[in-house]
VEXPATI-566012 format. One line per 8 residues: for each residue x, y, z of C-alpha. Coordinates in Angstrom, 1 decimal, padded with zeros to 4 digits, always signed. Layout:
BEGIN
X,Y,Z ~ ...;
***
This chain:
BEGIN
-016.2,+113.1,+112.0 ~ -013.7,+115.7,+111.0 ~ -014.1,+117.8,+114.2 ~ -011.9,+118.0,+117.2 ~ -011.8,+115.1,+119.5 ~ -013.3,+115.7,+122.9 ~ -010.7,+115.8,+125.7 ~ -010.8,+113.0,+128.2;
-011.2,+114.0,+131.9 ~ -009.6,+111.8,+134.6 ~ -010.1,+112.3,+138.4 ~ -006.8,+112.0,+140.3 ~ -006.8,+112.6,+144.1 ~ -010.0,+114.5,+143.9 ~ -008.9,+116.7,+141.0 ~ -010.1,+116.6,+137.5;
-007.3,+116.5,+134.9 ~ -008.0,+117.1,+131.2 ~ -006.0,+114.8,+128.9 ~ -005.1,+116.2,+125.5 ~ -005.9,+114.0,+122.5 ~ -003.2,+112.3,+120.5 ~ -002.4,+114.4,+117.5 ~ -003.1,+112.9,+114.1;
-001.1,+112.8,+110.9 ~ -002.3,+116.1,+109.7 ~ -001.5,+117.9,+112.9 ~ +002.1,+116.8,+112.6 ~ +002.4,+118.2,+109.2 ~ +001.1,+121.7,+110.1 ~ +002.2,+121.9,+113.7 ~ +004.5,+124.8,+114.5;
+007.7,+123.9,+116.3 ~ +008.1,+124.9,+119.9 ~ +010.1,+128.1,+120.2 ~ +011.8,+126.9,+123.3 ~ +013.1,+123.9,+121.4 ~ +014.1,+125.8,+118.3 ~ +016.1,+128.2,+120.4 ~ +018.1,+125.3,+121.9;
+019.6,+124.6,+118.5 ~ +023.2,+125.5,+118.4 ~ +024.4,+128.0,+115.8 ~ +026.8,+125.4,+114.4 ~ +023.8,+123.1,+113.8 ~ +021.7,+125.7,+112.0 ~ +021.7,+125.7,+108.2 ~ +023.7,+128.6,+106.9;
+021.9,+131.1,+104.8 ~ +023.1,+131.8,+101.3 ~ +022.7,+135.5,+101.8 ~ +025.0,+135.6,+104.8 ~ +028.2,+135.3,+102.7 ~ +029.2,+131.9,+104.0 ~ +029.5,+129.1,+101.5 ~ +027.7,+126.0,+102.7;
+029.9,+123.8,+100.6 ~ +033.0,+125.0,+102.4 ~ +031.7,+123.8,+105.7 ~ +030.5,+120.4,+104.4 ~ +033.9,+119.6,+102.9 ~ +037.2,+120.3,+104.6 ~ +039.9,+121.9,+102.4 ~ +042.5,+119.4,+101.3;
+045.9,+119.9,+102.9 ~ +048.7,+120.7,+100.5 ~ +051.3,+118.0,+100.1 ~ +054.9,+119.0,+100.7 ~ +057.1,+119.0,+097.5 ~ +060.2,+117.1,+096.8 ~ +062.5,+119.9,+097.8 ~ +060.7,+120.2,+101.2;
+061.0,+116.5,+101.8 ~ +064.7,+116.6,+100.7 ~ +065.5,+119.4,+103.2 ~ +063.6,+117.7,+106.0 ~ +065.4,+114.4,+105.3 ~ +068.8,+116.0,+105.4 ~ +067.9,+117.7,+108.7 ~ +066.6,+114.5,+110.2;
+070.0,+112.8,+109.5 ~ +071.8,+115.3,+111.7 ~ +070.5,+114.5,+115.1 ~ +070.9,+117.1,+117.8 ~ +071.4,+119.9,+115.3 ~ +068.3,+121.8,+116.5 ~ +069.5,+121.8,+120.1 ~ +073.0,+122.9,+118.9;
+071.4,+125.8,+117.1 ~ +069.7,+126.9,+120.2 ~ +072.9,+126.6,+122.3 ~ +074.8,+128.7,+119.8 ~ +072.0,+131.3,+119.6 ~ +071.4,+130.9,+115.9 ~ +067.9,+132.3,+115.1 ~ +065.5,+130.6,+112.8;
+064.0,+127.1,+112.4 ~ +065.9,+124.0,+111.7 ~ +064.4,+123.8,+108.2 ~ +065.5,+127.3,+107.3 ~ +069.0,+126.7,+108.5 ~ +069.4,+123.4,+106.6 ~ +067.9,+125.0,+103.4 ~ +070.4,+127.9,+103.6;
+073.3,+125.6,+104.0 ~ +072.2,+123.3,+101.1 ~ +071.8,+126.3,+098.8 ~ +075.3,+127.7,+099.8 ~ +076.9,+124.3,+099.2 ~ +075.1,+123.9,+095.9 ~ +076.3,+127.3,+094.7 ~ +079.9,+126.4,+095.6;
+079.7,+123.0,+093.9 ~ +078.4,+124.6,+090.7 ~ +081.1,+127.3,+090.6 ~ +083.9,+124.8,+091.3 ~ +082.4,+122.3,+088.8 ~ +082.5,+124.9,+086.1 ~ +086.0,+125.9,+087.1 ~ +087.2,+122.2,+086.9;
+085.5,+121.8,+083.5 ~ +087.3,+124.8,+082.0 ~ +090.6,+123.6,+083.6 ~ +090.2,+120.1,+082.1 ~ +089.5,+121.6,+078.7 ~ +092.6,+123.7,+079.0 ~ +094.6,+120.6,+079.9 ~ +093.5,+119.0,+076.6;
+090.9,+116.6,+077.7 ~ +088.0,+115.6,+075.5 ~ +084.7,+117.5,+076.0 ~ +082.6,+114.4,+077.3 ~ +085.4,+113.3,+079.7 ~ +085.9,+116.8,+081.0 ~ +082.2,+117.2,+081.5 ~ +081.8,+113.9,+083.4;
+084.8,+114.6,+085.7 ~ +083.7,+118.2,+086.4 ~ +080.2,+116.9,+087.2 ~ +081.6,+114.3,+089.6 ~ +083.9,+116.7,+091.3 ~ +081.1,+119.3,+091.6 ~ +078.9,+116.8,+093.3 ~ +081.7,+115.7,+095.7;
+082.3,+119.4,+096.5 ~ +078.6,+119.9,+097.1 ~ +078.3,+116.9,+099.4 ~ +081.4,+117.7,+101.4 ~ +080.4,+121.4,+101.6 ~ +076.9,+120.6,+102.8 ~ +078.1,+118.3,+105.5 ~ +080.7,+120.9,+106.6;
+078.2,+123.7,+106.8 ~ +075.6,+121.6,+108.7 ~ +078.2,+120.4,+111.1 ~ +079.6,+123.9,+111.7 ~ +077.5,+124.6,+114.8 ~ +078.7,+121.4,+116.3 ~ +082.3,+122.1,+115.5 ~ +081.9,+125.6,+117.0;
+080.5,+124.0,+120.2 ~ +083.4,+121.6,+120.3 ~ +085.8,+124.5,+119.8 ~ +084.3,+126.3,+122.7 ~ +084.6,+123.2,+124.8 ~ +088.3,+122.8,+123.8 ~ +088.9,+126.4,+124.8 ~ +087.5,+125.6,+128.2;
+089.6,+122.5,+128.5 ~ +092.7,+124.5,+127.7 ~ +092.5,+126.7,+130.7 ~ +090.3,+124.9,+133.2 ~ +093.1,+123.3,+135.2 ~ +094.9,+126.6,+135.7 ~ +091.6,+128.2,+136.9 ~ +090.9,+125.3,+139.2;
+094.3,+125.5,+140.8 ~ +093.9,+129.2,+141.3 ~ +090.5,+128.4,+142.9 ~ +092.2,+125.9,+145.3 ~ +094.7,+128.4,+146.4 ~ +092.0,+131.0,+147.1 ~ +089.9,+128.5,+149.1 ~ +092.9,+127.4,+151.2;
+093.6,+131.0,+152.0 ~ +090.1,+131.3,+153.6 ~ +088.2,+133.0,+150.8 ~ +084.5,+132.0,+150.3 ~ +083.6,+129.9,+147.3 ~ +081.5,+132.6,+145.7 ~ +084.3,+135.2,+146.0 ~ +086.7,+132.6,+144.6;
+084.4,+132.1,+141.5 ~ +084.3,+135.9,+141.1 ~ +088.1,+136.1,+141.1 ~ +088.5,+133.4,+138.4 ~ +085.7,+134.6,+136.2 ~ +088.2,+136.7,+134.3 ~ +091.7,+136.0,+133.0 ~ +091.3,+132.4,+131.9;
+089.6,+132.7,+128.5 ~ +086.7,+130.4,+127.8 ~ +087.0,+128.8,+131.2 ~ +086.4,+132.1,+132.9 ~ +083.1,+132.5,+130.9 ~ +081.8,+129.3,+132.4 ~ +082.5,+130.5,+135.9 ~ +081.0,+133.9,+135.0;
+077.7,+132.2,+134.2 ~ +077.6,+130.8,+137.8 ~ +078.4,+134.3,+139.2 ~ +075.7,+136.0,+137.2 ~ +073.0,+133.5,+138.3 ~ +074.0,+133.9,+141.9 ~ +073.8,+137.7,+141.5 ~ +070.3,+137.3,+140.1;
+069.2,+135.7,+143.4 ~ +069.7,+132.0,+142.7 ~ +071.3,+129.8,+145.3 ~ +074.9,+128.9,+144.7 ~ +074.5,+125.1,+144.4 ~ +071.5,+125.5,+142.0 ~ +073.5,+128.0,+139.8 ~ +076.3,+125.5,+139.7;
+073.9,+122.7,+138.7 ~ +072.4,+124.7,+135.9 ~ +075.7,+125.7,+134.5 ~ +076.9,+122.1,+134.6 ~ +073.8,+121.1,+132.6 ~ +074.6,+123.7,+129.9 ~ +078.4,+123.3,+129.7 ~ +080.0,+121.1,+127.0;
+083.3,+120.7,+128.9 ~ +083.8,+117.4,+130.7 ~ +086.5,+118.8,+133.0 ~ +084.4,+121.7,+134.1 ~ +081.5,+119.4,+134.8 ~ +083.6,+117.1,+136.9 ~ +085.2,+119.9,+138.9 ~ +082.0,+121.9,+139.6;
+080.0,+118.7,+140.3 ~ +082.3,+117.9,+143.2 ~ +081.9,+121.5,+144.4 ~ +078.1,+121.2,+144.2 ~ +078.0,+117.8,+146.0 ~ +080.3,+119.1,+148.7 ~ +078.1,+122.2,+149.3 ~ +075.0,+120.1,+149.6;
+076.5,+117.5,+151.9 ~ +078.5,+119.9,+153.9 ~ +081.9,+118.3,+153.1 ~ +085.3,+119.8,+152.3 ~ +085.1,+121.5,+149.0 ~ +088.9,+121.9,+148.7 ~ +089.8,+118.2,+149.1 ~ +087.0,+117.2,+146.6;
+088.2,+119.6,+143.9 ~ +091.8,+118.8,+144.5 ~ +091.1,+115.1,+143.9 ~ +089.4,+115.9,+140.6 ~ +092.3,+118.1,+139.5 ~ +094.8,+115.3,+140.3 ~ +092.8,+112.8,+138.2 ~ +092.5,+115.3,+135.3;
+096.3,+115.9,+135.4 ~ +097.0,+112.1,+135.2 ~ +094.6,+111.6,+132.4 ~ +096.2,+114.4,+130.4 ~ +099.6,+113.0,+130.8 ~ +098.3,+109.6,+129.5 ~ +096.6,+111.3,+126.6 ~ +099.8,+113.2,+125.6;
+101.7,+109.9,+125.5 ~ +099.0,+108.4,+123.3 ~ +099.3,+111.4,+121.0 ~ +103.0,+111.0,+120.7 ~ +102.5,+107.4,+119.6 ~ +099.9,+108.4,+117.0 ~ +102.1,+111.2,+115.8 ~ +105.0,+108.7,+115.1;
+102.8,+106.5,+112.9 ~ +101.4,+109.5,+111.1 ~ +104.9,+111.0,+110.5 ~ +106.0,+107.6,+109.0 ~ +103.1,+107.4,+106.6 ~ +103.6,+111.1,+105.7 ~ +107.3,+110.5,+104.8 ~ +106.3,+107.5,+102.7;
+103.3,+108.7,+100.8 ~ +103.9,+112.5,+101.0 ~ +107.6,+112.8,+100.3 ~ +109.3,+109.6,+099.1 ~ +106.6,+108.1,+096.8 ~ +105.8,+111.3,+094.9 ~ +109.5,+112.3,+094.2 ~ +110.8,+108.8,+093.5;
+107.6,+107.7,+091.7 ~ +107.8,+110.6,+089.2 ~ +111.4,+110.0,+088.5 ~ +110.9,+106.2,+088.0 ~ +107.9,+106.8,+085.7 ~ +109.8,+109.3,+083.7 ~ +112.8,+106.9,+083.2 ~ +110.5,+103.9,+082.3;
+108.6,+105.9,+079.7 ~ +111.9,+106.4,+077.8 ~ +112.3,+102.7,+077.3 ~ +108.6,+101.5,+077.3 ~ +106.1,+103.5,+075.3 ~ +103.2,+103.0,+077.7 ~ +102.3,+106.7,+077.9 ~ +104.0,+110.0,+077.5;
+104.8,+112.3,+080.4 ~ +103.4,+115.7,+079.5 ~ +103.5,+119.0,+081.4 ~ +099.8,+118.6,+082.0 ~ +100.3,+115.3,+083.7 ~ +103.0,+116.8,+085.9 ~ +100.6,+119.6,+086.8 ~ +097.9,+117.1,+087.8;
+100.5,+115.2,+089.9 ~ +101.4,+118.4,+091.6 ~ +097.8,+119.1,+092.5 ~ +097.4,+115.5,+093.9 ~ +100.5,+115.9,+096.0 ~ +099.2,+119.2,+097.4 ~ +095.9,+117.6,+098.3 ~ +097.8,+114.8,+100.0;
+099.7,+117.3,+102.1 ~ +096.5,+118.9,+103.2 ~ +095.0,+115.5,+104.2 ~ +098.1,+114.6,+106.4 ~ +098.0,+118.1,+108.0 ~ +094.4,+117.6,+108.9 ~ +095.1,+114.2,+110.3 ~ +097.8,+115.6,+112.6;
+095.6,+118.4,+113.7 ~ +092.6,+116.2,+114.4 ~ +094.6,+113.8,+116.5 ~ +095.9,+116.5,+118.8 ~ +094.5,+116.5,+122.3 ~ +091.7,+119.0,+123.0 ~ +093.6,+120.7,+125.9 ~ +096.7,+121.4,+123.8;
+095.1,+123.6,+121.1;
***
């Protein structure tokens, strides 16, 4: 009853085959696992041993990721508002990540804002203002200085890129005319680029990039295309693009470049006329708000206060007016400088 079951023998194709009996419940409990199957178990599926130095709870539960703090989110938000800043940093060769650069600029602007805020606070107290009024005004001015300084520092790489582009625009036409003269005399295009790669300031540096790529083994038209892609000067792009297209199509390089130079010259004449018109309007407003209104306004107010006791003109008030007039002068000078054409700097 409790013995082994007799195996059943079946005859298949003249051969006797012994069938193994079906294992019972007890045999399943005490049956040893097949070694070949146990060896197929992957190490990652095996249960870790406590003596191996691996904590099994660390594998069952993933470690929670640390949430970024408010300062980290603030810096990332400021960096996200300035689009193209990361590519500008790469173009200018500034090392470090975008986050580190933005963080340094924010800290620098914050330090300047705090120092100037304290300076304004001491100045307001010296002028006789009440302590709460002086504190509020100093706080507002410090915040304004911080905000303006942060934007100025973050936009500095872009301004530097624009400044380099203005330097190229300043001398590009002179270099292009020299290139036309050399090409008409029979000099090859590469030798012409070598001759104008010095002596024309920032424009020569753009041509020097083409020469260096060709000297490294790159074809001339490919070197021109890569330099065009990296350059920030529109005039340089237009001139060299015509040269590249003429080389690829086998056309006349001299006539193509000459047509672009004529177009650029006409555009600059038109831009100079527009600048003259803008300068007339700025000069009129400068004479009105920067010269006539401050001088006559102070005189009229001083006379009126002698008849009508609205307020008293004190030396502190005159000093504040002098500071406001100086600030107004700086604003008008920046407006005149900002409206100047890029090729006339």
